N, C-alpha and C positions, 0 to 999 in steps of 0.2 A: 503490500498499500502505502500510498504517497500521505506526507500531512504537511500542512503552515503548520508552523510555531510561532508564536510572539513571545521574545526573554524581554524582561527589567531586571538592569544594574543598578545598584543605589553607589554601588562601588566596596560592597560588604558582601550584599546575600541578591542570589537572583530568584526570578518567580517566572514560573513560563506557564500559558496555557493556548491548548490548543482550539485554532481559531478556524481549521478544514483541512479535511480526510478524502482521501480518494483512493477507490481499486487501481490498481495496476497489474497488468500482465500483458506478456506477451501474447500475438497475435497469431493465427496462424493466417497466411498469406499462399495458396498454390500448395507450392512444398518449403516453404520457408516458415521461418518465425523470426518471428519482428516487434518494435514496438514503434507504437503509434507516438511517437513524439510530439506531436502537433498538439494533441490530445492531451501530453503529461502538460506542452509548456501555457495551453489553454489552464491545465487544472493549479499550475502556479501563478498565473493570474490573476485568476478566481480565487488563491489563498489571501494573494495581495493586496484586494481589494476586500478581504476582509478584513483586511485591518484599519480599512478607512475611517472611521469611529473611533477605537479605542485605540489607537496609535498612529496619529495621519502623518508625522513626522517620526518617521524608524527615523535609529542612525545607518545600520547599516540591511540590508539582508545577506543571506548568504546561501549556495544551496550543495548540497551532496549529496551524492547517490556512491551505487553500486562498482564497480570499477569493469575494467577489459571494452564493454561498447563501445564504439564510435560513430559519428556520420560522418560523411564526407559534401564542402559544399565545391561549389563552383566558384568559374572565377568573378562572377557577378555574386556569389554569396547566399547561393540560394543550393536549399540541403535537394542534393542529385538523388538522394531513396531514404526510404525507409530505413533504420540500421536495424541490422539483426539483432537479434538477443546471442546470447553466448550456448545457449543451450541448440542451439541448431544445429546442424547435421552437416552444414559444408567443410566443416575444421576435421572432417573424418578423417588419418591418415596424416594432416600435413605438420604433424609435429615431428615422426617418421620421415620427412616429405623433407623437413630443413635441416631435421641433424642429418642427412646424408650429403648436405653441403656446407656445413657449417658443424665443428667438432661439439658436441655438447659442451665440454667444457670453457671453449671460447664464447658460449654463447652464454652460459653464466656465470662467467668472468668480467663479462660483458658488462653483464645486465643486476646478477645476483636472484632472479627472481625464478621462483619454483615453476618447475614446466608441464603444463596444467594444457590441454585440448582448447581450453576457452577463450586463454592466452589471447592480446590486441595480434602478436607476433602471427599466428598460425589463422587468425582470420584474416589476414591484409595479404599472405601466402597465399589462401581461398580465392581471394579478388581476383589477383595478382597471377592466376595459374588458370581461372575457371571460365566459362564463357562472358560474352562485355567487355566493354571494355573502361570499366568506372573509374580504377585508377588513372585511367588516359584522359580523363577528363575532371576531374579530381585538382580541386587547385589548391587545400586547405581537409586536413584531419581534425573534429577535435571530439573527445566526449564524450560522453552524455552531458554530465555536469557543466563541458564549457560550452557546450552547444546553448543549453539555457541560458546562463551566462548571455553568450554573443547575442541571443534576439533577445535580452532586458538590456544592454549595454552598448551592440554595436560593433565590442569588442571581440578579437578573433585570439586568443589566448589559450593555452594552457595551465594548470594549475598541475606542482609538481605532484602532489602526494597522488590524482589520481591518475596523471601520466608515468607515473613509476610502477605501476601494475599490470602495463602494458608488454610489461618483455623486451619493449624498446629504448628506454634507458637507463644510462650509467648512475646508479643514484652514489658513487663517487664528486661527479664533477655537475651532476644537477641535470645534464645534459645528453641529447640523444645517440646513439650507440649507433650513428652511421653505417659502421661498417657491417654493423650485421643487418640493418637495411638493404644496401649498394648489395650485399651478397646474396642474399633473396631476390635482387629485383624488385625490391616496394622501392617508390619515389620516393625520396628523405626530402622533399621538397615541398611535399604537403604537412612535413611536420612544423606546430608551431612553437612561437615562441614558450620558453615555461617556463613562469612564477612562481616563488614558494607559498605555501601559506603564510596566510593573513594579510594578502595583497589586494590594496583597495583597486576594482579596477574602473571605478569610475558611476559616472551619475546613472540614474535609469534614464534610457530613452526617454524623450517627448512625447512617440506615442506611447508608452506604457504607462506615464503618470495621469495621461488622460486617460485611458480605459479604463484606469485600474482607482483613479480619484487620490494616489496618494502624493505627496505637494514636493517629496523631498526625499531620498534616499541615496545612499552608496551603496554601488554594488559591492562584496566585498566576496573572494576567493579564502575563506575561512578552512580547512583545508578540506577540496570538494570528495575528497573520498570515503564513505561514512564509515569504514572501518578506522583509519584515521580521528575524525571527530569524537568515536568510539574512547581509540586509544588517548587522546586528550583527557577527556572527564575518567577518566581510570581515578579514583581518589587514595593515591599511595604514594608515599615515602620511598628513599631510600631505595638498592635494585637486590635487593631479597626476595621478589615479589613479578608472578606471570601475570597474564590476562587469559583470560579467553570472553572476546567478543559473541557473542550466542545469539544467533537468530537459522535463519537461514540454512547461513553457513555456519558452520563454528571458526573462529580466526585463532589461537591460543600459539601465544606466545610471550616475548618480553620484549623492551627499549632501549637500542644501544645509541651508542656515539659514533659509532661507523660500523659498513655490511662487514657480512661474515661470507666468504667467497672465497674458501680453498676446498678441496676436494671431499674432505665428510660434512661440511655443507651442504656441496652437491650431488653429494651420497643420499643424504637422508631429505630431499627435494626442500630443506627449507628455502621462505622467500625474505627478501630485504626489499622492504617498502620505505617512500620516505616518508615519514611522522613535520608534526609540528617543531618548530625550534628544532633544526637540524639535525634530528633524530630520526634512527631507523629502526622501524617495525620489523624484527628478526621472527619471523613466524611461519609456520605450516596453516592451510587453509584445506580443510577436513568438511565431511559432509558435515551437517548440523539436522538442526529442525527442520529440515525437507522432506524428510524422510514422512514421519508424523504428518507433517502439514501434509503430505499427499495422500496419508491413509486415511486422514480425515476428511480430505475434497470426496475421494473416492466413495466412501460410506455414505456422505449424506449426499453424493450424487444418486443415491442405488434408497434417499426415501429417509436415513436414517438420522436421528436427530441425536448429533451426541455435539460436543462441546469439548477444546482444550480439556478443561478440566475434568470432566468427566472421563475423559480418557488417562486422564493420571490418577484419578481418584482408582479405578480401576488393574490403574499395572503398577498401582503400590501394591492392591490386594494377590494379585499372581506369586505366582513361585519364583523365586528367586535362579537366576541363571539355568534357563531350561533350556535355555538356546541363544545362541550368538551371532553375527554376521561382520561380515566386513562393511560399514557406512560409505566404505569408499567405493567399491566397487562398482564398475563402471555400469552395470547393470539398471541402474537405482540413480539414473543419469538425468533420466527424460521424464518430463511428467507421464506422469498413467496412471493402469491400476497397482500400485506400492504394495497393497496387501497379498496381490494373486502372485508378484515379482518377488517379494520379502518370503512367501511359502519356496514358491521356485529355487529361490537359493537355497535354503533350509532342508530341501528334497534334496538338494545333489547335492549339501555337503556333509549328507547322510542325520539329517535333522531331524527331530521329529514338531512340527509347526504347529503351535497354539490354536487352538478351536478361536478365539473369545478371543477381544478387540485388546482388554488387560494384556493379555500373553505378548501379544503381539510387540507390544507399546513397552511395556518390558525391554523383549528381546532389543529394543532401537535402542533404550536408554540405557540401559546394560553393557551395552556395545560403544556407543557414544563413550561413555566415560572409562571405558578401559581404552579406547584409542587416544582416549586425551591421555590417560596415562604412559602412552607410551611415547607420546610426542611431548610431556613434559621432564620423560628421562633422556631423552635425547636435546634436548634444550640445556638440561644441566652437563648432558657431556659437553656438545660442540662452545658452551660460552665459559664453564668453568665457575660459574655459578652454585650454588647452595639456595634454594625456590621452599619460601617454608609457605607463602602466602597466594595463596588463586585468585587473582578478584575474576569474577564474572558478572560483566556488562552485557543491556541490551535485554532485549525479550524474554529469549530464556534465561534469568533469574529469574524472576516469577515463576519458574518451573522446580519449583522446590525439591521433589521429587529426586528430580537430575542432580543438582546441586549437589543432597546429600550423598548421591551414588558418586559423584565426583569427589568430594573430600572422603570416600568409603574405600573407593579406585584407587587415586596418588597418594593418599593418607598423607595431605596437605589440608591442611586450615583454609575455606572458601567461602568469602566475603560476596555475598551478592549485591548487587544496585551498583551506580543506575539503573534502573530499567528505562529508562529517554537518554543511556547515556550520549546516543553518537546527535540529538538534537541538542543537549545542554555542551557537548563542546565544540558543536557548529558556535550555537550563539555565545560560547566566551571564547570564543579564538575570534571570532570578527570583537568584543570587548577588546585581547589584546590586541588586532589590526588597530582600534582607538584611543590605545593608548591608556583606557581604561584598568587593567591590571598591567604589570611588568614582565611576567614573563611565564611560563608553562607550570614551575612549581605553582606560583602564583591563582591560577587557574583550579589548579587541583586540591587546592587548600583549602576555594569556596566550592568547589563542587561538592568534598567533606562534608562540608559544615550545611549544606543543605540538605546532604541525602538522608533517607528510611535506608541505612543497610540491614542484614541478616548476614550470622555467623553463621557456619557447619562444621563442626568439628567431627575428622576424622573416625569413625568405630570400628573396634579391630578385629577381623574374619581373617581366617584361613582360607578360607570360601574364595577370598578374592583373587589370592596367589592363584589356584586351579582356575581360577574363568582368565585368570590373565592366560596362563602357557594353553589355555585350550581355542583363545581368542587368536592366539600367536600360531598358530599351527593352523588357521582354517585358511584355504586357496587363498593364493591373490590373485584380483586383475581377472575372476571366474566369468562374466557373460559383458556384453558390449548391443 
């Protein structure tokens, strides 16, 4: 979904309220999966216009979205086509094709980004080698939030945190890794200038002001990647903590001062994305609540009146460790009948599939907790840090069962909250851009002061060790 949220900051305390919410899902057009970007922009304008009566003189407007997806502009500045959604199948085989041309360590050394078929690099390779000549016609590439900012201001520029998700940017220099695009035949001329987080892009376009009724506002690139905003709002101090930005995806990682792009980090397939204040988000992008969300969608489509809360209650009552899955199996990546796919996976791995919804959801949540344990151990090994606290932020922090299972599986203290980490981070990085706070540390002190946090202590159980051994023995990359 998309949301418009107004924040008020008095120099010490932040208050915020939601003024608009809208559904957002990719649309199927013939054999492709696309984003209705004009429709999204219409909703952005609606959200801004709903601020007219409560905050007509906004200090800033900041947009953040998911990563990797982009649109292409013509020389006249027009959108050439509806942007593809990252779950579209056109990238099938593209990562393998890229690695035939460029060694894996060369790509990772230049970009530090986790190898995933959805990355912009492989989307562009699909565009460069597929039918049509869209890249030849394109004058500029902009990522989804950059496009929305362009339509708000007329300025064609990218923001560094969103650009860093693409596997096209060098996280050390903050500039494009043109040796990679050149080797793959991707025209580097389409790549825009890149600005750091907390950049003031400029005033609202006069037409936008007229259509929304907002008299004045600066458009600010906070951190335009939603996870970068969420990590900025982690209420932590010191360096003995890690985070999980928990939602459709789970982003588990730590904050570093410099990227780690050596062979061990590459072998573990960790990513180095740019964060606020010259930080690096060293993390692994793994499956999240997408699996449960797709199950819920399928059950509702068949007439079951069930909610997320109902599923958590049913999962809590289900027997523990009855079955386990690899949440990142490619067979779970696309929209579709997720309950059937889960049962097919369990049958293929010689496990008995639960008959009830609660058992299936518990299988998902326990498997996610075990994946967190696996990656947290890798983080400690790769960084040399001892992690004592795991901060869970975002919508998944409301799932009390998953938070407790995560504490039990990892044997770390879990602090859950804030739920609205992405929105809070967005607003407070805007405040940083406007010099209402002085540093990222100040941002986190504000967040800690306003957030209702819940702590989960690990419960000792040898059953988790047995389950972890079973989890690690699951076949890798079963289906597609």
